[in-house]
N, C-alpha and C positions, 0 to 999 in steps of 0.2 A: 721328606722333611730334612732340614738341616738344623742341628743344634750347635750352639757355640760350645766349644770345649776349651777349658783352661788347662794348660800344661805347666807344671812347675818342676824345675830341676832341683833335686836334693843332693845330699852328700853321697847317697848310695844308688841313685837312679832317678826315675821320673815318676811323677804322679799326675793324674788327670781327673778332672771332674766336670760335671755338666750343671751349670747354675740353674737351668730350667727343670732339672730332674734331680731333686734332692736325694742323696744316697747313691747316686750313680757315679761310681769311681773306678779307677784302675791304677795299678802300679806296675812298673817294669824296670828293667835294667837300661833300656834304650828308648829314645824318643819314638823311633819307628814302631817298636813293640808296644809302647803304651798307647799309641794311636790305634793300632790294630785292636788292642784289648778294650779300649774305651768304645770303639765302634760296636764291638760284640756286646759290651755291657749295655749300651743304649738299646740295641735291639731286644735283648733279654728283658731289660727294665720295662720297655713299652709292651712287650708280650705279656708280662706278668700283670701290668696294670690293666690290660684288656681282659685277661682272665678273671681279674677281681672286679670287673665292671666299673673301673675308675675311668674318668675322662683323661684323654691323652692331652698333656699340656701343649699349647701352641708355642713354638719357639719365639721368645721375645728379647732375650739378652743380646746385647751388642758389646763390642769391644773397641776401644780407641787407645792410641798411644798419645801421651801428653808430654811435650818437651818442656824441660825446666832448665834453668841456668843456675849454677852454683858459684 
């Protein structure tokens, strides 16, 4: 399965979250590190959902860039 991950750059590093998995987040100093951590977080999140007998959400979020002129 592939889940869309949103990565945001902040003043002190990077944050990432998965819109289809509320509460699944990661923070790190670098983009590469946050990608590694969010992948690990997704696996753990899904494993915990399975252990709790919860349904695994089907990925459905998509991302697009929209050009605007100012």
